N, CA, C and O atoms as a GROMACS GRO file, in nm:
protein
  320
    1HIS      N    1   1.238  -0.292   0.722
    1HIS     CA    2   1.068  -0.327   0.733
    1HIS      C    3   1.043  -0.276   0.595
    1HIS      O    4   0.931  -0.307   0.553
    2VAL      N    5   1.130  -0.196   0.500
    2VAL     CA    6   1.026  -0.226   0.362
    2VAL      C    7   1.087  -0.336   0.299
    2VAL      O    8   1.019  -0.436   0.274
    3ALA      N    9   1.168  -0.334   0.281
    3ALA     CA   10   1.259  -0.498   0.208
    3ALA      C   11   1.155  -0.554   0.270
    3ALA      O   12   1.055  -0.569   0.200
    4GLY      N   13   1.148  -0.590   0.380
    4GLY     CA   14   1.126  -0.769   0.435
    4GLY      C   15   0.936  -0.746   0.347
    4GLY      O   16   0.888  -0.844   0.289
    5ALA      N   17   0.855  -0.607   0.354
    5ALA     CA   18   0.749  -0.614   0.278
    5ALA      C   19   0.728  -0.631   0.138
    5ALA      O   20   0.623  -0.669   0.086
    6VAL      N   21   0.868  -0.590   0.063
    6VAL     CA   22   0.830  -0.616  -0.050
    6VAL      C   23   0.876  -0.756  -0.096
    6VAL      O   24   0.840  -0.802  -0.204
    7ALA      N   25   0.970  -0.836   0.007
    7ALA     CA   26   0.977  -0.951  -0.058
    7ALA      C   27   0.878  -1.072  -0.030
    7ALA      O   28   0.883  -1.175  -0.097
    8LEU      N   29   0.787  -1.052   0.077
    8LEU     CA   30   0.597  -1.064   0.101
    8LEU      C   31   0.548  -1.097  -0.024
    8LEU      O   32   0.513  -1.202  -0.078
    9ILE      N   33   0.557  -0.900  -0.077
    9ILE     CA   34   0.487  -0.878  -0.210
    9ILE      C   35   0.558  -0.930  -0.333
    9ILE      O   36   0.463  -0.950  -0.408
   10VAL      N   37   0.674  -0.966  -0.402
   10VAL     CA   38   0.689  -1.072  -0.476
   10VAL      C   39   0.712  -1.252  -0.440
   10VAL      O   40   0.720  -1.358  -0.501
   11ASN      N   41   0.714  -1.207  -0.319
   11ASN     CA   42   0.663  -1.399  -0.347
   11ASN      C   43   0.519  -1.459  -0.354
   11ASN      O   44   0.491  -1.570  -0.400
   12ALA      N   45   0.426  -1.361  -0.298
   12ALA     CA   46   0.252  -1.337  -0.336
   12ALA      C   47   0.251  -1.358  -0.435
   12ALA      O   48   0.173  -1.445  -0.474
   13ASN      N   49   0.317  -1.304  -0.510
   13ASN     CA   50   0.264  -1.185  -0.643
   13ASN      C   51   0.471  -1.233  -0.720
   13ASN      O   52   0.572  -1.180  -0.675
   14PRO      N   53   0.469  -1.331  -0.824
   14PRO     CA   54   0.538  -1.344  -0.897
   14PRO      C   55   0.550  -1.285  -0.996
   14PRO      O   56   0.436  -1.269  -1.039
   15GLY      N   57   0.637  -1.231  -1.079
   15GLY     CA   58   0.614  -1.143  -1.222
   15GLY      C   59   0.608  -0.988  -1.162
   15GLY      O   60   0.638  -0.904  -1.248
   16ALA      N   61   0.571  -0.928  -1.016
   16ALA     CA   62   0.522  -0.834  -0.980
   16ALA      C   63   0.679  -0.679  -1.044
   16ALA      O   64   0.801  -0.666  -1.038
   17THR      N   65   0.572  -0.610  -1.090
   17THR     CA   66   0.717  -0.498  -1.123
   17THR      C   67   0.707  -0.349  -1.046
   17THR      O   68   0.592  -0.310  -1.023
   18TYR      N   69   0.776  -0.295  -1.021
   18TYR     CA   70   0.770  -0.215  -0.876
   18TYR      C   71   0.687  -0.132  -0.947
   18TYR      O   72   0.598  -0.102  -0.868
   19GLU      N   73   0.672  -0.092  -1.024
   19GLU     CA   74   0.460  -0.029  -1.034
   19GLU      C   75   0.406  -0.082  -0.930
   19GLU      O   76   0.395  -0.022  -0.823
   20THR      N   77   0.356  -0.222  -0.955
   20THR     CA   78   0.308  -0.317  -0.885
   20THR      C   79   0.314  -0.297  -0.715
   20THR      O   80   0.242  -0.257  -0.623
   21VAL      N   81   0.462  -0.358  -0.742
   21VAL     CA   82   0.474  -0.320  -0.591
   21VAL      C   83   0.473  -0.183  -0.510
   21VAL      O   84   0.470  -0.165  -0.388
   22TYR      N   85   0.478  -0.069  -0.641
   22TYR     CA   86   0.452   0.033  -0.496
   22TYR      C   87   0.328   0.054  -0.481
   22TYR      O   88   0.324   0.109  -0.371
   23LYS      N   89   0.235   0.047  -0.514
   23LYS     CA   90   0.087   0.034  -0.517
   23LYS      C   91   0.064  -0.030  -0.420
   23LYS      O   92   0.023   0.016  -0.313
   24LEU      N   93   0.086  -0.144  -0.442
   24LEU     CA   94   0.029  -0.248  -0.340
   24LEU      C   95   0.102  -0.141  -0.161
   24LEU      O   96   0.018  -0.074  -0.101
   25LEU      N   97   0.191  -0.143  -0.128
   25LEU     CA   98   0.280  -0.063  -0.045
   25LEU      C   99   0.155   0.024   0.000
   25LEU      O  100   0.079   0.004   0.095
   26ALA      N  101   0.154   0.144  -0.110
   26ALA     CA  102   0.102   0.226  -0.069
   26ALA      C  103  -0.015   0.227  -0.040
   26ALA      O  104  -0.064   0.287   0.056
   27ASN      N  105  -0.088   0.142  -0.142
   27ASN     CA  106  -0.270   0.158  -0.117
   27ASN      C  107  -0.361   0.078  -0.007
   27ASN      O  108  -0.481   0.078   0.020
   28THR      N  109  -0.185  -0.025   0.068
   28THR     CA  110  -0.208  -0.087   0.208
   28THR      C  111  -0.211  -0.096   0.320
   28THR      O  112  -0.230  -0.190   0.398
   29VAL      N  113  -0.178   0.084   0.340
   29VAL     CA  114  -0.074   0.114   0.491
   29VAL      C  115  -0.207   0.104   0.548
   29VAL      O  116  -0.308   0.070   0.487
   30ASP      N  117  -0.197   0.148   0.711
   30ASP     CA  118  -0.234   0.128   0.792
   30ASP      C  119  -0.261   0.314   0.825
   30ASP      O  120  -0.171   0.394   0.798
   31THR      N  121  -0.366   0.351   0.872
   31THR     CA  122  -0.335   0.544   0.948
   31THR      C  123  -0.416   0.576   1.057
   31THR      O  124  -0.374   0.642   1.153
   32ALA      N  125  -0.583   0.513   1.043
   32ALA     CA  126  -0.579   0.499   1.189
   32ALA      C  127  -0.563   0.594   1.295
   32ALA      O  128  -0.621   0.689   1.348
   33THR      N  129  -0.427   0.508   1.304
   33THR     CA  130  -0.396   0.464   1.476
   33THR      C  131  -0.286   0.604   1.430
   33THR      O  132  -0.327   0.697   1.500
   34LEU      N  133  -0.243   0.623   1.399
   34LEU     CA  134  -0.150   0.711   1.336
   34LEU      C  135  -0.174   0.854   1.434
   34LEU      O  136  -0.274   0.894   1.376
   35LYS      N  137  -0.155   0.936   1.520
   35LYS     CA  138  -0.179   1.074   1.538
   35LYS      C  139  -0.027   1.172   1.541
   35LYS      O  140   0.080   1.176   1.602
   36PRO      N  141  -0.108   1.254   1.421
   36PRO     CA  142  -0.033   1.388   1.350
   36PRO      C  143   0.011   1.493   1.472
   36PRO      O  144  -0.055   1.545   1.563
   37SER      N  145   0.120   1.499   1.443
   37SER     CA  146   0.146   1.643   1.565
   37SER      C  147   0.145   1.773   1.513
   37SER      O  148   0.112   1.795   1.397
   38THR      N  149   0.178   1.856   1.590
   38THR     CA  150   0.092   2.024   1.596
   38THR      C  151   0.255   2.084   1.490
   38THR      O  152   0.247   2.160   1.394
   39ALA      N  153   0.369   2.031   1.538
   39ALA     CA  154   0.468   2.034   1.455
   39ALA      C  155   0.463   2.031   1.259
   39ALA      O  156   0.465   1.914   1.221
   40ASN      N  157   0.460   2.096   1.183
   40ASN     CA  158   0.490   2.025   1.053
   40ASN      C  159   0.614   2.118   1.001
   40ASN      O  160   0.666   2.223   1.037
   41CYS      N  161   0.642   1.981   0.854
   41CYS     CA  162   0.725   2.065   0.764
   41CYS      C  163   0.703   2.118   0.640
   41CYS      O  164   0.675   2.023   0.568
   42GLY      N  165   0.702   2.256   0.555
   42GLY     CA  166   0.700   2.270   0.459
   42GLY      C  167   0.501   2.280   0.407
   42GLY      O  168   0.446   2.301   0.298
   43GLY      N  169   0.447   2.255   0.541
   43GLY     CA  170   0.284   2.340   0.497
   43GLY      C  171   0.223   2.169   0.455
   43GLY      O  172   0.163   2.152   0.349
   44VAL      N  173   0.239   2.086   0.523
   44VAL     CA  174   0.174   1.977   0.476
   44VAL      C  175   0.061   1.947   0.596
   44VAL      O  176   0.081   1.933   0.716
   45ASP      N  177  -0.062   1.943   0.523
   45ASP     CA  178  -0.158   1.902   0.653
   45ASP      C  179  -0.104   1.699   0.684
   45ASP      O  180  -0.110   1.600   0.612
   46ASN      N  181  -0.055   1.724   0.828
   46ASN     CA  182  -0.057   1.548   0.869
   46ASN      C  183  -0.189   1.492   0.890
   46ASN      O  184  -0.205   1.383   0.945
   47SER      N  185  -0.270   1.553   0.853
   47SER     CA  186  -0.380   1.418   0.827
   47SER      C  187  -0.481   1.399   0.732
   47SER      O  188  -0.600   1.369   0.740
   48LYS      N  189  -0.377   1.434   0.605
   48LYS     CA  190  -0.364   1.399   0.486
   48LYS      C  191  -0.252   1.293   0.515
   48LYS      O  192  -0.167   1.290   0.604
   49TYR      N  193  -0.284   1.178   0.379
   49TYR     CA  194  -0.143   1.047   0.342
   49TYR      C  195  -0.092   1.129   0.216
   49TYR      O  196  -0.160   1.216   0.163
   50PRO      N  197   0.017   1.097   0.179
   50PRO     CA  198   0.151   1.138   0.201
   50PRO      C  199   0.147   1.238   0.293
   50PRO      O  200   0.071   1.333   0.275
   51ASN      N  201   0.257   1.228   0.442
   51ASN     CA  202   0.251   1.361   0.519
   51ASN      C  203   0.413   1.371   0.528
   51ASN      O  204   0.496   1.280   0.526
   52ASN      N  205   0.425   1.468   0.537
   52ASN     CA  206   0.604   1.494   0.606
   52ASN      C  207   0.654   1.389   0.777
   52ASN      O  208   0.756   1.324   0.801
   53ASP      N  209   0.566   1.407   0.837
   53ASP     CA  210   0.557   1.287   0.942
   53ASP      C  211   0.566   1.143   0.908
   53ASP      O  212   0.675   1.088   0.925
   54PHE      N  213   0.458   1.069   0.857
   54PHE     CA  214   0.433   0.931   0.868
   54PHE      C  215   0.460   0.870   0.665
   54PHE      O  216   0.487   0.754   0.636
   55GLY      N  217   0.447   0.949   0.594
   55GLY     CA  218   0.498   0.928   0.459
   55GLY      C  219   0.347   0.892   0.471
   55GLY      O  220   0.266   0.966   0.526
   56TYR      N  221   0.310   0.756   0.407
   56TYR     CA  222   0.219   0.675   0.367
   56TYR      C  223   0.120   0.617   0.447
   56TYR      O  224   0.000   0.590   0.435
   57GLY      N  225   0.222   0.604   0.546
   57GLY     CA  226   0.141   0.565   0.694
   57GLY      C  227   0.214   0.408   0.702
   57GLY      O  228   0.282   0.362   0.610
   58ARG      N  229   0.186   0.334   0.830
   58ARG     CA  230   0.180   0.237   0.851
   58ARG      C  231   0.188   0.083   0.776
   58ARG      O  232   0.084   0.017   0.779
   59ILE      N  233   0.281   0.037   0.725
   59ILE     CA  234   0.315  -0.049   0.641
   59ILE      C  235   0.238  -0.166   0.654
   59ILE      O  236   0.217  -0.131   0.770
   60ASN      N  237   0.177  -0.269   0.645
   60ASN     CA  238   0.082  -0.416   0.659
   60ASN      C  239   0.116  -0.475   0.514
   60ASN      O  240   0.091  -0.450   0.396
   61ALA      N  241   0.189  -0.570   0.594
   61ALA     CA  242   0.214  -0.623   0.497
   61ALA      C  243   0.152  -0.742   0.466
   61ALA      O  244   0.138  -0.788   0.353
   62ASN      N  245   0.111  -0.797   0.584
   62ASN     CA  246   0.013  -0.880   0.576
   62ASN      C  247  -0.100  -0.850   0.494
   62ASN      O  248  -0.133  -0.929   0.405
   63LYS      N  249  -0.170  -0.733   0.516
   63LYS     CA  250  -0.251  -0.675   0.381
   63LYS      C  251  -0.138  -0.680   0.222
   63LYS      O  252  -0.166  -0.748   0.124
   64ALA      N  253  -0.066  -0.628   0.228
   64ALA     CA  254   0.017  -0.557   0.069
   64ALA      C  255   0.027  -0.705   0.028
   64ALA      O  256   0.020  -0.710  -0.094
   65SER      N  257   0.037  -0.795   0.067
   65SER     CA  258   0.117  -0.942   0.039
   65SER      C  259  -0.003  -1.037   0.030
   65SER      O  260   0.013  -1.137  -0.040
   66SER      N  261  -0.109  -1.021   0.084
   66SER     CA  262  -0.231  -1.110   0.029
   66SER      C  263  -0.305  -1.010  -0.075
   66SER      O  264  -0.305  -1.070  -0.182
   67THR      N  265  -0.328  -0.966  -0.081
   67THR     CA  266  -0.365  -0.790  -0.207
   67THR      C  267  -0.324  -0.903  -0.379
   67THR      O  268  -0.207  -0.926  -0.410
   68SER      N  269  -0.447  -0.957  -0.468
   68SER     CA  270  -0.361  -0.966  -0.528
   68SER      C  271  -0.324  -0.860  -0.648
   68SER      O  272  -0.414  -0.779  -0.668
   69SER      N  273  -0.234  -0.850  -0.714
   69SER     CA  274  -0.185  -0.717  -0.797
   69SER      C  275  -0.229  -0.783  -1.018
   69SER      O  276  -0.200  -0.764  -1.136
   70THR      N  277  -0.312  -0.861  -0.923
   70THR     CA  278  -0.369  -0.889  -1.078
   70THR      C  279  -0.585  -0.946  -1.060
   70THR      O  280  -0.657  -1.036  -1.016
   71PRO      N  281  -0.588  -0.822  -1.125
   71PRO     CA  282  -0.771  -0.873  -1.119
   71PRO      C  283  -0.807  -0.972  -1.157
   71PRO      O  284  -0.732  -1.009  -1.248
   72VAL      N  285  -0.912  -1.064  -1.131
   72VAL     CA  286  -0.954  -1.197  -1.063
   72VAL      C  287  -1.008  -1.203  -1.217
   72VAL      O  288  -1.036  -1.090  -1.258
   73PRO      N  289  -1.024  -1.286  -1.295
   73PRO     CA  290  -1.144  -1.292  -1.399
   73PRO      C  291  -1.262  -1.309  -1.350
   73PRO      O  292  -1.283  -1.336  -1.232
   74SER      N  293  -1.377  -1.291  -1.466
   74SER     CA  294  -1.473  -1.294  -1.407
   74SER      C  295  -1.530  -1.453  -1.468
   74SER      O  296  -1.517  -1.499  -1.581
   75THR      N  297  -1.573  -1.493  -1.390
   75THR     CA  298  -1.660  -1.673  -1.403
   75THR      C  299  -1.751  -1.621  -1.537
   75THR      O  300  -1.734  -1.680  -1.644
   76THR      N  301  -1.846  -1.509  -1.527
   76THR     CA  302  -1.923  -1.502  -1.603
   76THR      C  303  -1.957  -1.469  -1.791
   76THR      O  304  -1.931  -1.387  -1.878
   77LYS      N  305  -2.011  -1.560  -1.776
   77LYS     CA  306  -2.003  -1.566  -1.934
   77LYS      C  307  -2.031  -1.377  -2.008
   77LYS      O  308  -2.023  -1.280  -1.932
   78PRO      N  309  -2.061  -1.360  -2.157
   78PRO     CA  310  -2.123  -1.236  -2.156
   78PRO      C  311  -2.231  -1.238  -2.230
   78PRO      O  312  -2.218  -1.302  -2.334
   79ALA      N  313  -2.342  -1.185  -2.208
   79ALA     CA  314  -2.466  -1.216  -2.250
   79ALA      C  315  -2.428  -1.244  -2.456
   79ALA      O  316  -2.442  -1.347  -2.522
   80CYS      N  317  -2.398  -1.158  -2.485
   80CYS     CA  318  -2.366  -1.183  -2.632
   80CYS      C  319  -2.298  -1.327  -2.666
   80CYS      O  320  -2.269  -1.356  -2.782
   0.00000   0.00000   0.00000
């Protein structure tokens, strides 16, 4: 699943670096529907992400591939 999401991101953002793809994947995950268990490994709080149960969260390939990896240039001209 991750490889497919990476392919979609790279297709939408040609020339995206490893770091860019990693950030897009990590910053566009879904966590709202994940229910932390009471069992925990390593003392990591399951309500914070990343954690040992869900990692960063559920991949949202649509959101990750539709998010631009480069800032959109401003069309406003500087005052000076």
